C-alpha positions as a Markdown table, in Angstrom:
| # | Residue | x | y | z |
|---|---|---|---|---|
| 1 | Met | -55.3 | 4.4 | -6.4 |
| 2 | Phe | -54.6 | 5.4 | -10.1 |
| 3 | Ser | -51.4 | 6.1 | -11.0 |
| 4 | Leu | -49.3 | 6.5 | -14.2 |
| 5 | Glu | -46.4 | 4.5 | -12.8 |
| 6 | Gly | -48.7 | 1.5 | -12.5 |
| 7 | Ile | -49.8 | 1.8 | -16.1 |
| 8 | Thr | -46.2 | 2.2 | -17.4 |
| 9 | Thr | -45.1 | -0.9 | -15.2 |
| 10 | Ser | -48.0 | -3.0 | -16.6 |
| 11 | Val | -47.3 | -2.1 | -20.2 |
| 12 | Gln | -43.6 | -2.9 | -19.8 |
| 13 | Asp | -44.1 | -6.2 | -18.0 |
| 14 | Trp | -46.6 | -7.3 | -20.7 |
| 15 | Leu | -44.1 | -6.4 | -23.6 |
| 16 | Leu | -41.2 | -8.3 | -21.8 |
| 17 | Met | -43.6 | -11.4 | -21.3 |
| 18 | Lys | -44.7 | -11.4 | -25.0 |
| 19 | Phe | -41.4 | -10.3 | -26.8 |
| 20 | Asn | -37.7 | -10.7 | -26.5 |
| 21 | Pro | -35.9 | -7.7 | -24.6 |
| 22 | Thr | -34.7 | -6.0 | -27.9 |
| 23 | Met | -38.1 | -6.1 | -29.5 |
| 24 | Ala | -39.8 | -4.9 | -26.2 |
| 25 | Leu | -37.4 | -2.0 | -26.0 |
| 26 | Ala | -38.1 | -1.0 | -29.8 |
| 27 | Met | -42.0 | -1.3 | -29.3 |
| 28 | Glu | -41.6 | 0.9 | -26.1 |
| 29 | Cys | -39.7 | 3.6 | -28.3 |
| 30 | Val | -42.4 | 3.6 | -30.8 |
| 31 | Ile | -45.1 | 3.9 | -28.0 |
| 32 | Val | -43.4 | 6.9 | -26.5 |
| 33 | Ile | -43.0 | 8.7 | -29.8 |
| 34 | Leu | -46.6 | 8.2 | -30.7 |
| 35 | Leu | -47.6 | 9.3 | -27.1 |
| 36 | Ser | -45.2 | 12.3 | -27.5 |
| 37 | Ile | -47.1 | 13.3 | -30.9 |
| 38 | Ser | -50.5 | 12.7 | -29.3 |
| 39 | Leu | -49.4 | 14.9 | -26.3 |
| 40 | Phe | -48.2 | 17.6 | -28.5 |
| 41 | Ala | -51.5 | 17.8 | -30.5 |
| 42 | Leu | -53.7 | 17.7 | -27.5 |
| 43 | Leu | -51.7 | 20.5 | -25.7 |
| 44 | Gly | -51.6 | 22.5 | -28.8 |
| 45 | Leu | -55.6 | 22.3 | -29.0 |
| 46 | Ile | -55.9 | 23.0 | -25.2 |
| 47 | Leu | -53.5 | 25.8 | -24.9 |
| 48 | Val | -54.7 | 27.8 | -27.8 |
| 49 | Leu | -58.2 | 27.5 | -26.6 |
| 50 | Met | -56.9 | 28.7 | -23.0 |
| 51 | Glu | -55.0 | 31.6 | -24.5 |
| 52 | Arg | -58.3 | 32.8 | -26.1 |
| 53 | Lys | -60.3 | 32.3 | -23.1 |
| 54 | Val | -57.8 | 34.1 | -20.9 |
| 55 | Ala | -57.4 | 37.0 | -23.3 |
| 56 | Ala | -61.3 | 37.2 | -23.5 |
| 57 | His | -61.7 | 37.3 | -19.7 |
| 58 | Ile | -58.9 | 40.0 | -19.1 |
| 59 | Gln | -60.6 | 42.0 | -22.1 |
| 60 | Ile | -64.2 | 41.5 | -20.5 |
| 61 | Arg | -65.7 | 39.6 | -23.5 |
| 62 | Leu | -66.7 | 36.0 | -24.3 |
| 63 | Gly | -64.1 | 34.6 | -26.6 |
| 64 | Pro | -64.8 | 31.5 | -28.7 |
| 65 | Asn | -68.3 | 30.5 | -28.1 |
| 66 | Arg | -69.8 | 29.1 | -31.3 |
| 67 | Val | -68.2 | 25.8 | -32.2 |
| 68 | Gly | -69.2 | 23.2 | -29.5 |
| 69 | Pro | -70.1 | 23.8 | -25.9 |
| 70 | Gly | -68.5 | 27.1 | -24.7 |
| 71 | Gly | -66.6 | 27.1 | -28.1 |
| 72 | Met | -64.3 | 24.3 | -26.8 |
| 73 | Phe | -64.1 | 22.8 | -30.4 |
| 74 | Gln | -63.0 | 26.1 | -32.0 |
| 75 | Thr | -59.3 | 25.0 | -32.2 |
| 76 | Val | -60.3 | 21.8 | -33.7 |
| 77 | Ala | -62.1 | 23.8 | -36.4 |
| 78 | Asp | -58.9 | 26.0 | -36.9 |
| 79 | Thr | -56.7 | 23.0 | -37.2 |
| 80 | Leu | -59.0 | 21.3 | -39.8 |
| 81 | Lys | -59.0 | 24.6 | -41.7 |
| 82 | Leu | -55.1 | 24.9 | -41.7 |
| 83 | Ile | -54.8 | 21.1 | -42.8 |
| 84 | Met | -57.0 | 22.0 | -45.9 |
| 85 | Lys | -55.0 | 25.2 | -46.7 |
| 86 | Glu | -52.6 | 25.0 | -49.6 |
| 87 | Gly | -49.0 | 25.2 | -48.4 |
| 88 | Leu | -47.3 | 27.8 | -50.7 |
| 89 | Val | -43.6 | 28.1 | -51.2 |
| 90 | Pro | -42.1 | 31.5 | -52.6 |
| 91 | Asp | -40.4 | 31.3 | -56.0 |
| 92 | Lys | -36.9 | 32.2 | -55.0 |
| 93 | Ala | -37.0 | 30.6 | -51.6 |
| 94 | Asp | -34.6 | 27.7 | -50.6 |
| 95 | Lys | -37.3 | 24.9 | -50.7 |
| 96 | Phe | -35.3 | 22.3 | -48.9 |
| 97 | Leu | -34.6 | 24.6 | -45.9 |
| 98 | Phe | -38.0 | 26.3 | -46.0 |
| 99 | Asn | -39.7 | 22.8 | -45.6 |
| 100 | Leu | -37.2 | 21.5 | -43.1 |
| 101 | Ala | -37.5 | 24.6 | -40.6 |
| 102 | Pro | -40.8 | 23.9 | -39.0 |
| 103 | Phe | -39.6 | 20.2 | -38.4 |
| 104 | Val | -36.4 | 21.4 | -36.8 |
| 105 | Val | -38.4 | 23.5 | -34.2 |
| 106 | Met | -40.7 | 20.7 | -33.4 |
| 107 | Met | -38.1 | 18.1 | -33.0 |
| 108 | Val | -36.4 | 20.3 | -30.4 |
| 109 | Gly | -39.8 | 20.4 | -28.4 |
| 110 | Met | -39.9 | 16.7 | -28.7 |
| 111 | Leu | -36.4 | 16.1 | -27.5 |
| 112 | Leu | -37.0 | 18.4 | -24.5 |
| 113 | Leu | -39.8 | 16.2 | -23.2 |
| 114 | Ala | -37.4 | 13.4 | -22.5 |
| 115 | Pro | -36.1 | 14.2 | -19.1 |
| 116 | Ile | -39.2 | 15.9 | -17.6 |
| 117 | Ala | -40.9 | 13.9 | -14.9 |
| 118 | Phe | -44.7 | 14.2 | -15.5 |
| 119 | Ala | -45.5 | 12.0 | -12.4 |
| 120 | Lys | -43.8 | 9.9 | -9.8 |
| 121 | Asn | -41.6 | 7.4 | -11.7 |
| 122 | Phe | -43.0 | 8.6 | -15.0 |
| 123 | Gln | -40.1 | 9.9 | -17.0 |
| 124 | Ile | -38.8 | 9.0 | -20.5 |
| 125 | Trp | -35.3 | 9.4 | -19.7 |
| 126 | Asp | -34.0 | 10.1 | -16.2 |
| 127 | Ile | -30.5 | 11.3 | -17.3 |
| 128 | Asn | -28.0 | 12.3 | -14.7 |
| 129 | Ile | -27.2 | 15.7 | -16.5 |
| 130 | Gly | -30.9 | 16.6 | -17.1 |
| 131 | Val | -30.5 | 20.3 | -16.6 |
| 132 | Leu | -27.4 | 20.5 | -19.0 |
| 133 | Tyr | -29.1 | 18.4 | -21.6 |
| 134 | Ile | -32.3 | 21.0 | -21.5 |
| 135 | Ser | -29.9 | 23.9 | -21.7 |
| 136 | Ala | -28.2 | 22.4 | -24.7 |
| 137 | Val | -31.1 | 21.1 | -26.7 |
| 138 | Ser | -33.4 | 24.2 | -26.1 |
| 139 | Ser | -30.6 | 26.3 | -27.6 |
| 140 | Leu | -31.1 | 24.4 | -31.1 |
| 141 | Ser | -34.6 | 25.9 | -31.6 |
| 142 | Val | -33.0 | 29.2 | -32.9 |
| 143 | Ile | -31.4 | 27.2 | -35.7 |
| 144 | Gly | -34.9 | 26.3 | -37.0 |
| 145 | Ile | -36.1 | 30.0 | -36.7 |
| 146 | Leu | -33.0 | 31.4 | -38.4 |
| 147 | Met | -33.4 | 28.7 | -41.2 |
| 148 | Ala | -37.0 | 29.8 | -41.7 |
| 149 | Gly | -36.1 | 33.5 | -41.9 |
| 150 | Trp | -33.2 | 33.0 | -44.4 |
| 151 | Ala | -34.8 | 30.4 | -46.6 |
| 152 | Ser | -38.0 | 32.4 | -47.2 |
| 153 | Asn | -36.3 | 35.1 | -49.2 |
| 154 | Asn | -38.2 | 37.8 | -47.5 |
| 155 | Lys | -36.8 | 40.8 | -45.8 |
| 156 | Tyr | -39.3 | 40.8 | -43.0 |
| 157 | Ser | -38.7 | 37.1 | -42.3 |
| 158 | Leu | -34.9 | 37.5 | -42.2 |
| 159 | Leu | -35.4 | 40.7 | -39.9 |
| 160 | Gly | -37.6 | 38.7 | -37.6 |
| 161 | Ala | -35.4 | 35.8 | -37.5 |
| 162 | Met | -32.3 | 37.7 | -36.7 |
| 163 | Arg | -34.2 | 39.6 | -33.8 |
| 164 | Ser | -35.3 | 36.2 | -32.5 |
| 165 | Gly | -31.8 | 34.8 | -32.6 |
| 166 | Ala | -30.3 | 37.8 | -30.6 |
| 167 | Gln | -33.2 | 37.7 | -28.3 |
| 168 | Ile | -33.0 | 33.8 | -27.5 |
| 169 | Val | -29.3 | 33.8 | -27.2 |
| 170 | Ser | -29.3 | 36.9 | -24.8 |
| 171 | Tyr | -32.1 | 35.7 | -22.6 |
| 172 | Glu | -30.6 | 32.1 | -22.4 |
| 173 | Leu | -27.8 | 33.4 | -20.1 |
| 174 | Ser | -30.4 | 34.8 | -17.4 |
| 175 | Ala | -32.4 | 31.6 | -17.7 |
| 176 | Gly | -29.4 | 29.4 | -17.3 |
| 177 | Phe | -28.2 | 31.3 | -14.3 |
| 178 | Ala | -31.6 | 31.2 | -12.6 |
| 179 | Val | -31.7 | 27.3 | -13.2 |
| 180 | Leu | -28.1 | 27.1 | -11.8 |
| 181 | Thr | -29.4 | 28.6 | -8.6 |
| 182 | Ile | -31.5 | 25.4 | -7.9 |
| 183 | Val | -28.8 | 23.1 | -9.1 |
| 184 | Val | -26.4 | 24.7 | -6.4 |
| 185 | Leu | -29.0 | 24.4 | -3.8 |
| 186 | Thr | -29.8 | 20.8 | -4.8 |
| 187 | Gly | -26.2 | 19.7 | -5.6 |
| 188 | Ser | -27.5 | 17.6 | -8.6 |
| 189 | Leu | -28.2 | 18.2 | -12.4 |
| 190 | Gln | -30.6 | 15.3 | -12.4 |
| 191 | Leu | -34.2 | 16.4 | -12.4 |
| 192 | Ser | -35.6 | 13.4 | -10.4 |
| 193 | Glu | -33.0 | 14.5 | -7.7 |
| 194 | Ile | -34.0 | 18.1 | -7.8 |
| 195 | Val | -37.7 | 16.9 | -7.3 |
| 196 | Lys | -36.7 | 14.6 | -4.5 |
| 197 | Ala | -34.8 | 17.4 | -2.7 |
| 198 | Gln | -38.1 | 19.1 | -2.4 |
| 199 | Glu | -39.9 | 16.6 | -0.4 |
| 200 | Asn | -39.9 | 18.6 | 2.8 |
| 201 | Gly | -40.6 | 21.8 | 1.0 |
| 202 | Trp | -40.4 | 23.4 | -2.6 |
| 203 | Trp | -37.4 | 25.5 | -3.2 |
| 204 | Ile | -39.6 | 28.6 | -4.0 |
| 205 | Phe | -40.3 | 28.6 | -0.2 |
| 206 | Lys | -37.2 | 27.0 | 1.4 |
| 207 | Gly | -34.6 | 28.7 | -0.9 |
| 208 | His | -35.0 | 32.1 | 0.8 |
| 209 | Ile | -34.9 | 35.3 | -1.2 |
| 210 | Pro | -32.3 | 34.0 | -3.9 |
| 211 | Ala | -34.7 | 31.3 | -4.9 |
| 212 | Leu | -37.6 | 33.8 | -5.3 |
| 213 | Ile | -35.3 | 36.2 | -7.3 |
| 214 | Ala | -34.2 | 33.2 | -9.5 |
| 215 | Phe | -37.9 | 32.4 | -10.2 |
| 216 | Val | -38.7 | 36.0 | -11.2 |
| 217 | Leu | -35.6 | 36.0 | -13.5 |
| 218 | Tyr | -36.6 | 32.6 | -15.0 |
| 219 | Ile | -40.1 | 33.6 | -15.7 |
| 220 | Ile | -39.0 | 36.9 | -17.5 |
| 221 | Ala | -36.2 | 35.2 | -19.3 |
| 222 | Val | -38.3 | 32.4 | -20.7 |
| 223 | Thr | -41.1 | 34.7 | -21.6 |
| 224 | Ala | -38.6 | 36.3 | -23.9 |
| 225 | Glu | -37.0 | 33.0 | -25.2 |
| 226 | Thr | -40.3 | 31.9 | -26.3 |
| 227 | Asn | -41.0 | 35.0 | -28.2 |
| 228 | Arg | -44.1 | 36.0 | -26.1 |
| 229 | Ala | -45.4 | 39.3 | -25.5 |
| 230 | Pro | -44.2 | 41.9 | -24.3 |
| 231 | Phe | -41.1 | 40.3 | -25.9 |
| 232 | Asp | -42.5 | 39.4 | -29.3 |
| 233 | Leu | -40.1 | 41.4 | -31.2 |
| 234 | Ala | -39.5 | 38.7 | -33.7 |
| 235 | Glu | -43.0 | 38.6 | -35.0 |
| 236 | Ala | -44.1 | 42.2 | -34.2 |
| 237 | Glu | -47.2 | 42.5 | -36.6 |
| 238 | Ser | -47.1 | 46.5 | -36.7 |
| 239 | Glu | -43.4 | 46.3 | -37.9 |
| 240 | Leu | -42.6 | 42.9 | -39.7 |
| 241 | Thr | -45.9 | 41.6 | -40.8 |
| 242 | Ala | -45.5 | 38.3 | -39.1 |
| 243 | Gly | -41.7 | 38.0 | -38.6 |
| 244 | Phe | -40.0 | 35.0 | -39.4 |
| 245 | His | -43.0 | 33.0 | -40.6 |
| 246 | Thr | -44.4 | 35.6 | -42.8 |
| 247 | Glu | -44.3 | 33.5 | -45.8 |
| 248 | Tyr | -45.5 | 30.2 | -44.2 |
| 249 | Ser | -49.0 | 28.8 | -44.8 |
| 250 | Gly | -51.1 | 25.6 | -44.2 |
| 251 | Met | -49.6 | 23.0 | -41.9 |
| 252 | Arg | -46.1 | 24.4 | -42.1 |
| 253 | Phe | -47.5 | 27.5 | -40.3 |
| 254 | Ala | -49.4 | 25.2 | -38.1 |
| 255 | Leu | -46.2 | 23.5 | -36.8 |
| 256 | Phe | -44.7 | 26.8 | -35.9 |
| 257 | Phe | -47.9 | 27.9 | -34.3 |
| 258 | Leu | -47.9 | 24.6 | -32.3 |
| 259 | Ala | -44.3 | 24.7 | -31.5 |
| 260 | Glu | -44.6 | 28.1 | -29.9 |
| 261 | Tyr | -47.2 | 26.7 | -27.3 |
| 262 | Ile | -45.3 | 23.4 | -26.8 |
| 263 | Asn | -42.3 | 25.5 | -25.9 |
| 264 | Ile | -44.4 | 27.6 | -23.4 |
| 265 | Phe | -45.6 | 24.1 | -21.9 |
| 266 | Ile | -42.0 | 22.8 | -21.7 |
| 267 | Val | -40.5 | 26.0 | -20.0 |
| 268 | Cys | -43.4 | 26.0 | -17.6 |
| 269 | Ala | -42.9 | 22.3 | -16.9 |
| 270 | Ile | -39.2 | 22.8 | -16.2 |
| 271 | Gly | -40.0 | 26.0 | -14.0 |
| 272 | Ala | -42.5 | 23.8 | -11.9 |
| 273 | Thr | -40.0 | 21.2 | -11.5 |
| 274 | Leu | -37.1 | 23.3 | -10.4 |
| 275 | Phe | -39.0 | 25.8 | -8.1 |
| 276 | Phe | -42.4 | 24.1 | -7.2 |
| 277 | Gly | -41.3 | 20.4 | -6.7 |
| 278 | Gly | -42.6 | 19.1 | -10.0 |
| 279 | Trp | -45.0 | 16.2 | -9.2 |
| 280 | Met | -44.0 | 16.5 | -5.4 |
| 281 | Pro | -47.1 | 17.3 | -3.2 |
| 282 | Leu | -47.1 | 20.3 | -0.9 |
| 283 | His | -45.4 | 19.1 | 2.4 |
| 284 | Ile | -45.2 | 21.5 | 5.3 |
| 285 | Gly | -42.6 | 20.5 | 8.2 |
| 286 | Asn | -44.1 | 18.2 | 10.7 |
| 287 | Trp | -47.6 | 18.7 | 9.8 |
| 288 | Glu | -48.3 | 14.9 | 9.3 |
| 289 | Ala | -52.0 | 15.1 | 8.9 |
| 290 | Phe | -51.8 | 17.9 | 6.2 |
| 291 | Asn | -48.9 | 16.2 | 4.4 |
| 292 | His | -50.9 | 12.8 | 4.5 |
| 293 | Ile | -53.9 | 14.5 | 2.8 |
| 294 | Met | -51.8 | 16.1 | 0.2 |
| 295 | Asp | -50.3 | 12.7 | -0.7 |
| 296 | Tyr | -53.8 | 11.5 | -1.7 |
| 297 | Ile | -53.8 | 13.9 | -4.7 |
| 298 | Pro | -52.2 | 12.2 | -7.7 |
| 299 | Ser | -48.7 | 13.3 | -8.6 |
| 300 | Ser | -49.7 | 14.0 | -12.3 |
| 301 | Val | -52.4 | 16.4 | -11.0 |
| 302 | Trp | -49.7 | 18.3 | -8.9 |
| 303 | Phe | -47.4 | 18.5 | -11.8 |
| 304 | Met | -49.9 | 19.6 | -14.4 |
| 305 | Gly | -51.6 | 22.1 | -11.8 |
| 306 | Lys | -48.3 | 23.9 | -11.3 |
| 307 | Thr | -47.3 | 23.8 | -15.0 |
| 308 | Phe | -50.7 | 25.4 | -16.0 |
| 309 | Phe | -50.5 | 28.0 | -13.3 |
| 310 | Leu | -47.1 | 29.2 | -14.8 |
| 311 | Ile | -48.6 | 29.0 | -18.3 |
| 312 | Phe | -51.5 | 31.3 | -17.1 |
| 313 | Leu | -48.9 | 33.7 | -15.7 |
| 314 | Ile | -47.2 | 34.0 | -19.1 |
| 315 | Met | -50.6 | 34.4 | -20.8 |
| 316 | Trp | -51.3 | 37.1 | -18.3 |
| 317 | Phe | -48.2 | 39.0 | -19.1 |
| 318 | Arg | -49.2 | 39.1 | -22.9 |
| 319 | Trp | -52.3 | 41.1 | -22.1 |
| 320 | Thr | -51.0 | 43.3 | -19.5 |
| 321 | Phe | -47.7 | 44.8 | -20.6 |
| 322 | Pro | -47.0 | 46.9 | -23.9 |
| 323 | Arg | -44.4 | 45.6 | -26.3 |
| 324 | Leu | -40.9 | 46.7 | -25.7 |
| 325 | Arg | -38.6 | 48.2 | -28.5 |
| 326 | Val | -35.5 | 46.2 | -29.5 |
| 327 | Asp | -33.1 | 48.5 | -27.7 |
| 328 | Gln | -35.3 | 48.1 | -24.4 |
| 329 | Leu | -35.4 | 44.4 | -25.0 |
| 330 | Leu | -31.6 | 44.0 | -25.1 |
| 331 | Asn | -30.9 | 46.7 | -22.5 |
| 332 | Leu | -33.1 | 44.9 | -20.0 |
| 333 | Glu | -31.0 | 41.7 | -20.4 |
| 334 | Trp | -27.6 | 42.9 | -20.6 |
| 335 | Lys | -27.7 | 45.8 | -18.0 |
| 336 | Tyr | -30.3 | 44.5 | -15.6 |
| 337 | Leu | -31.2 | 40.9 | -15.6 |
| 338 | Leu | -27.7 | 39.4 | -16.2 |
| 339 | Pro | -26.0 | 41.4 | -13.5 |
| 340 | Ile | -28.7 | 40.5 | -11.0 |
| 341 | Ser | -28.6 | 36.8 | -12.0 |
| 342 | Leu | -24.8 | 36.7 | -11.5 |
| 343 | Phe | -25.0 | 38.5 | -8.1 |
| 344 | Asn | -27.9 | 36.0 | -7.1 |
| 345 | Leu | -26.0 | 33.0 | -8.2 |
| 346 | Leu | -23.1 | 34.2 | -6.0 |
| 347 | Leu | -25.5 | 34.8 | -3.0 |
| 348 | Val | -27.0 | 31.4 | -3.2 |
| 349 | Ala | -23.6 | 29.7 | -3.5 |
| 350 | Ile | -22.7 | 31.4 | -0.2 |
| 351 | Ile | -26.1 | 30.2 | 1.4 |
| 352 | Ala | -25.5 | 26.6 | 0.1 |
| 353 | Ile | -22.1 | 26.4 | 1.4 |
| 354 | Leu | -23.0 | 27.8 | 4.9 |
| 355 | Gly | -26.2 | 25.6 | 4.9 |
| 356 | Trp | -28.5 | 28.5 | 5.6 |
| 357 | His | -31.5 | 27.3 | 3.4 |
| 358 | Phe | -34.2 | 25.1 | 5.2 |
């Protein structure tokens, strides 16, 4: 049966056979970087098209339908347009930081790919503190956003960046506590161990009510962290023109645009790993026949299916809820989500100590 694990093993064996171990490792690193960049580009094209189609369906219209069959090449045409656009830099902008900011945001996305298991034994870096690594690296994206806002020498950009900074730092707390709920239930920070712990059932089902509450908190928090509607205060068009990337054009703007969708994919991939078992098939107790059938579906299909389901949820929110005000946004976090997440963490700790989960 086709498996990504088999392909990676074959490539590794061939490299070790042809080159010495040091050279083989260097070539593996190059292959991983090239594949990561290709994945970023492909995901950007797919997710932008998906967003437009979901929006069109919710608003009872067709969406992109001119370029290619069913409009499937519309995002390719838009990418080519952005590549050919001139990248302008404002006169009094800090040119070095202005040019660096989009790459900082993109690099954070690339670093976050490392510990995610896309399929069985298909993982760039199975680090034993995977959850801590993700929490630490994801907090760096705000640096790129603040850099872009400050370097643009534009009031709208600076206001958008400051809003984004406050928003990301605030909602990281709730997202972190929601993730800790699963860490407490599993007893490990390693993502591969968290997936393995869900072999006899996903945490969303066997973690009782605290796991369900943690999932709801996580989805709300990461929607805010990725600056998605109804929490898109950082780029509120009616107030701030375009927020922190007002002055960006051409490929620099394309990198920010791509980074937003890559971040959505990453937070949904992490959510799928923590709450829905990642690549682990759906297994129900002693239903051996059912479990055996589920095992026939490739692990990569399970992972992508769960991830894209969560991406659809986040896109659904955008076209369902109106945008919040800044005060409402921060009140929601500090007065409601944070106390609930703290109480939920305490509750799950008691459940884990007493062994009440399935």
